[in-house]
N, C-alpha and C positions, 0 to 999 in steps of 0.2 A: 420329334415325331418318330424317329427311328427307334428310340428306347421304348416307346409305347408298342410299336409293331413287334419288337423283340419280346417284350413282356407278354403280349397276347399269344405268342407262339407257345408259351409254356403254361397257359391258362386255358381251360376249356372255354372256347369262344362262346358257346351257348350260355354258360353261366354268366359271363360278362354281359352278353346281350340281355339276358333275363333281368339281371340286377339293374342295368342301365334303363331298361324299359320300365321297370317297376318304379324307379326314381322319377320318372317323367310323368307329369300330369296328363300327357297324351294317352297313357295306357288306360286311364279311367274313361276317356272319351270314346275309345274304340268300341265297336260292336263286339259282343262276346264271340260271335262266329268268326270274326276276323282274327281275334286273339287266339282262339283255338286252332284256326288254320295255320297261323304263323308258328305256333308251338309245334304242331304236327310236322310242318315243313322242316323246322330246325331239328326235331327229333329224328325224322327220317334221314336227314342229311348226315347227322353225327352219330347215330346209334351204333354204327359199325366201326367207328374210329378206334383204333387200338394203339395209338401213340402213347408213350410215357409209361410209367409204372406207379404203383401205389407208393406212398411215402413210407419207406421201411424204417425211418428213424422215429416214427410214432407207432408203437406196437399195435394199437387199436386200428389204425389205418392200414397197416400191413396185412391184416387179416381180412379186409373187406374183399368180397368177390368183385374182381375188376370187370366182370361182364355185365353187372347191373348198371342201368342208366335210365334216368328219368329227369324230367324238367317240371318244376313247380313255379308258378308265378302268382304273386299276391299283389293286387293293385292297391293303390293308396286308399281306396274306399273299401278295402277288405274282401274283394271278390277273389276267389281262388280258382286257378286254372292249372291243370296238370296233364301230363302224358307220360307213358312209359312205366317203368318200374318205380312206383311211388310207395309201395308197401314195405320195402326193405328198410330196416333201421340201421343207419350208419352214423359214425361220428362226423360232425361238420366242422371240425377244427380248422381245416384249410379253406373254408368258404371265405374267410377274411381276405384272402388274396384276391378273389374275384370282386369283392366289394371295394377293396382299395384300388384295383385296376379300373373299375367302373367309375369311381370318383376321379381318378387321374385322367381317364379318357374324357370325362365330362369337362374337366378343367381345360384340357388341351383343345378340345373342340370349341369350347366357349372362347378361349383366347384366339384361336384361329378365325372363328367367325367374325370377331370384332377387330381383327387386324386389318391392315391396309390391303392384304391379299384378297379379301372378300369385298372390299368397297370399290 
């Protein structure tokens, strides 16, 4: 569990939450107003976060304005929700890290839920 916590420190938590939420069938069952409210809360909470730096080892990422921030969520049934700066075009090369972390988090939480600690 410590390795997951450490990994999440280096990944934008919002991205991980968004990817994990999209992967869940629960996202499609939620009311649109609740999804929009959750995205707005996450955006408001993290929009001024200035930790970290752009990946300078990938030239196209090094040139991205680090002040832009937006969240987009697409549910499994194709509904799109977004907040913040969603019109900027940027490379998404590093989004794989958020997806991998969401899958790992899902595995860890599943294992934990079915372990003796939860029974």
